[in-house]
Biotite code that builds the C-alpha atoms (Angstrom):
import biotite.structure as struc

atoms = struc.array([
    struc.Atom([-185.945, -83.010, 85.423], chain_id="A", res_id=1, res_name="UNK", atom_name="CA", element="C"),
    struc.Atom([-182.375, -82.668, 84.128], chain_id="A", res_id=2, res_name="UNK", atom_name="CA", element="C"),
    struc.Atom([-181.430, -81.260, 80.718], chain_id="A", res_id=3, res_name="UNK", atom_name="CA", element="C"),
    struc.Atom([-179.924, -83.771, 78.282], chain_id="A", res_id=4, res_name="UNK", atom_name="CA", element="C"),
    struc.Atom([-176.179, -83.211, 77.764], chain_id="A", res_id=5, res_name="UNK", atom_name="CA", element="C"),
    struc.Atom([-176.642, -82.825, 73.996], chain_id="A", res_id=6, res_name="UNK", atom_name="CA", element="C"),
    struc.Atom([-178.968, -79.845, 74.523], chain_id="A", res_id=7, res_name="UNK", atom_name="CA", element="C"),
    struc.Atom([-175.902, -77.735, 75.412], chain_id="A", res_id=8, res_name="UNK", atom_name="CA", element="C"),
    struc.Atom([-174.206, -78.290, 72.039], chain_id="A", res_id=9, res_name="UNK", atom_name="CA", element="C"),
    struc.Atom([-174.146, -75.879, 69.087], chain_id="A", res_id=10, res_name="UNK", atom_name="CA", element="C"),
    struc.Atom([-172.915, -76.649, 65.574], chain_id="A", res_id=11, res_name="UNK", atom_name="CA", element="C"),
    struc.Atom([-171.174, -74.192, 63.239], chain_id="A", res_id=12, res_name="UNK", atom_name="CA", element="C"),
    struc.Atom([-170.500, -75.014, 59.610], chain_id="A", res_id=13, res_name="UNK", atom_name="CA", element="C"),
    struc.Atom([-167.791, -73.910, 57.223], chain_id="A", res_id=14, res_name="UNK", atom_name="CA", element="C"),
    struc.Atom([-167.890, -74.409, 53.478], chain_id="A", res_id=15, res_name="UNK", atom_name="CA", element="C"),
    struc.Atom([-165.943, -73.197, 50.418], chain_id="A", res_id=16, res_name="UNK", atom_name="CA", element="C"),
    struc.Atom([-169.105, -71.473, 49.106], chain_id="A", res_id=17, res_name="UNK", atom_name="CA", element="C"),
    struc.Atom([-170.348, -69.985, 52.379], chain_id="A", res_id=18, res_name="UNK", atom_name="CA", element="C"),
    struc.Atom([-171.313, -66.319, 52.154], chain_id="A", res_id=19, res_name="UNK", atom_name="CA", element="C"),
    struc.Atom([-171.773, -65.835, 55.911], chain_id="A", res_id=20, res_name="UNK", atom_name="CA", element="C"),
    struc.Atom([-169.949, -62.669, 56.903], chain_id="A", res_id=21, res_name="UNK", atom_name="CA", element="C"),
    struc.Atom([-169.462, -60.356, 59.845], chain_id="A", res_id=22, res_name="UNK", atom_name="CA", element="C"),
    struc.Atom([-168.466, -56.807, 59.044], chain_id="A", res_id=23, res_name="UNK", atom_name="CA", element="C"),
    struc.Atom([-167.779, -57.838, 55.454], chain_id="A", res_id=24, res_name="UNK", atom_name="CA", element="C"),
    struc.Atom([-165.389, -60.627, 56.495], chain_id="A", res_id=25, res_name="UNK", atom_name="CA", element="C"),
    struc.Atom([-166.329, -64.113, 55.303], chain_id="A", res_id=26, res_name="UNK", atom_name="CA", element="C"),
    struc.Atom([-165.909, -66.022, 58.558], chain_id="A", res_id=27, res_name="UNK", atom_name="CA", element="C"),
    struc.Atom([-167.092, -69.489, 57.532], chain_id="A", res_id=28, res_name="UNK", atom_name="CA", element="C"),
    struc.Atom([-165.238, -70.083, 54.275], chain_id="A", res_id=29, res_name="UNK", atom_name="CA", element="C"),
    struc.Atom([-162.869, -73.033, 54.354], chain_id="A", res_id=30, res_name="UNK", atom_name="CA", element="C"),
    struc.Atom([-161.130, -75.124, 51.698], chain_id="A", res_id=31, res_name="UNK", atom_name="CA", element="C"),
    struc.Atom([-163.348, -78.114, 52.572], chain_id="A", res_id=32, res_name="UNK", atom_name="CA", element="C"),
    struc.Atom([-166.811, -78.508, 54.090], chain_id="A", res_id=33, res_name="UNK", atom_name="CA", element="C"),
    struc.Atom([-166.471, -78.881, 57.848], chain_id="A", res_id=34, res_name="UNK", atom_name="CA", element="C"),
    struc.Atom([-168.261, -78.278, 61.109], chain_id="A", res_id=35, res_name="UNK", atom_name="CA", element="C"),
    struc.Atom([-167.470, -77.577, 64.740], chain_id="A", res_id=36, res_name="UNK", atom_name="CA", element="C"),
    struc.Atom([-169.486, -78.796, 67.695], chain_id="A", res_id=37, res_name="UNK", atom_name="CA", element="C"),
    struc.Atom([-169.117, -76.465, 70.668], chain_id="A", res_id=38, res_name="UNK", atom_name="CA", element="C"),
    struc.Atom([-170.594, -76.176, 74.132], chain_id="A", res_id=39, res_name="UNK", atom_name="CA", element="C"),
    struc.Atom([-173.215, -73.417, 74.336], chain_id="A", res_id=40, res_name="UNK", atom_name="CA", element="C"),
    struc.Atom([-172.165, -72.601, 77.900], chain_id="A", res_id=41, res_name="UNK", atom_name="CA", element="C"),
    struc.Atom([-168.524, -72.186, 76.783], chain_id="A", res_id=42, res_name="UNK", atom_name="CA", element="C"),
    struc.Atom([-169.615, -69.986, 73.867], chain_id="A", res_id=43, res_name="UNK", atom_name="CA", element="C"),
    struc.Atom([-171.695, -67.887, 76.254], chain_id="A", res_id=44, res_name="UNK", atom_name="CA", element="C"),
    struc.Atom([-168.823, -67.302, 78.666], chain_id="A", res_id=45, res_name="UNK", atom_name="CA", element="C"),
    struc.Atom([-166.448, -66.477, 75.780], chain_id="A", res_id=46, res_name="UNK", atom_name="CA", element="C"),
    struc.Atom([-169.000, -64.081, 74.323], chain_id="A", res_id=47, res_name="UNK", atom_name="CA", element="C"),
    struc.Atom([-169.543, -62.447, 77.713], chain_id="A", res_id=48, res_name="UNK", atom_name="CA", element="C"),
    struc.Atom([-165.797, -61.854, 78.042], chain_id="A", res_id=49, res_name="UNK", atom_name="CA", element="C"),
    struc.Atom([-165.922, -59.730, 74.865], chain_id="A", res_id=50, res_name="UNK", atom_name="CA", element="C"),
    struc.Atom([-168.755, -57.482, 76.073], chain_id="A", res_id=51, res_name="UNK", atom_name="CA", element="C"),
    struc.Atom([-167.833, -53.834, 75.837], chain_id="A", res_id=52, res_name="UNK", atom_name="CA", element="C"),
    struc.Atom([-164.973, -54.497, 73.408], chain_id="A", res_id=53, res_name="UNK", atom_name="CA", element="C"),
    struc.Atom([-166.937, -53.148, 70.430], chain_id="A", res_id=54, res_name="UNK", atom_name="CA", element="C"),
    struc.Atom([-166.445, -56.463, 68.658], chain_id="A", res_id=55, res_name="UNK", atom_name="CA", element="C"),
    struc.Atom([-170.169, -57.099, 68.377], chain_id="A", res_id=56, res_name="UNK", atom_name="CA", element="C"),
    struc.Atom([-170.644, -53.723, 66.620], chain_id="A", res_id=57, res_name="UNK", atom_name="CA", element="C"),
    struc.Atom([-169.740, -55.492, 63.364], chain_id="A", res_id=58, res_name="UNK", atom_name="CA", element="C"),
    struc.Atom([-172.565, -58.043, 63.719], chain_id="A", res_id=59, res_name="UNK", atom_name="CA", element="C"),
    struc.Atom([-175.867, -57.356, 61.982], chain_id="A", res_id=60, res_name="UNK", atom_name="CA", element="C"),
    struc.Atom([-178.982, -57.322, 64.190], chain_id="A", res_id=61, res_name="UNK", atom_name="CA", element="C"),
    struc.Atom([-180.116, -60.545, 62.477], chain_id="A", res_id=62, res_name="UNK", atom_name="CA", element="C"),
    struc.Atom([-176.834, -62.299, 63.309], chain_id="A", res_id=63, res_name="UNK", atom_name="CA", element="C"),
    struc.Atom([-176.945, -61.112, 66.908], chain_id="A", res_id=64, res_name="UNK", atom_name="CA", element="C"),
    struc.Atom([-180.491, -62.458, 67.287], chain_id="A", res_id=65, res_name="UNK", atom_name="CA", element="C"),
    struc.Atom([-179.469, -65.787, 65.741], chain_id="A", res_id=66, res_name="UNK", atom_name="CA", element="C"),
    struc.Atom([-176.679, -66.033, 68.316], chain_id="A", res_id=67, res_name="UNK", atom_name="CA", element="C"),
    struc.Atom([-179.070, -65.270, 71.177], chain_id="A", res_id=68, res_name="UNK", atom_name="CA", element="C"),
    struc.Atom([-177.801, -61.754, 71.770], chain_id="A", res_id=69, res_name="UNK", atom_name="CA", element="C"),
    struc.Atom([-178.283, -59.440, 73.440], chain_id="A", res_id=70, res_name="UNK", atom_name="CA", element="C"),
    struc.Atom([-178.618, -61.405, 76.642], chain_id="A", res_id=71, res_name="UNK", atom_name="CA", element="C"),
    struc.Atom([-180.255, -60.020, 79.778], chain_id="A", res_id=72, res_name="UNK", atom_name="CA", element="C"),
])
């Protein structure tokens, strides 16, 4: 059985009142409410390319889990 194409999509929101932050930086604040629809497989490969850079050290354990990290 094949996986539906929409199952690979992830949605990220941005909003003027968003308090989502990474390392104290508000990363989802924007002048207007908006959202991005991205391919999970593309996000995974981009995330994998940053492994070992120390970038994920700024993410809380809760945020890492929400993003599906760490991966095996």
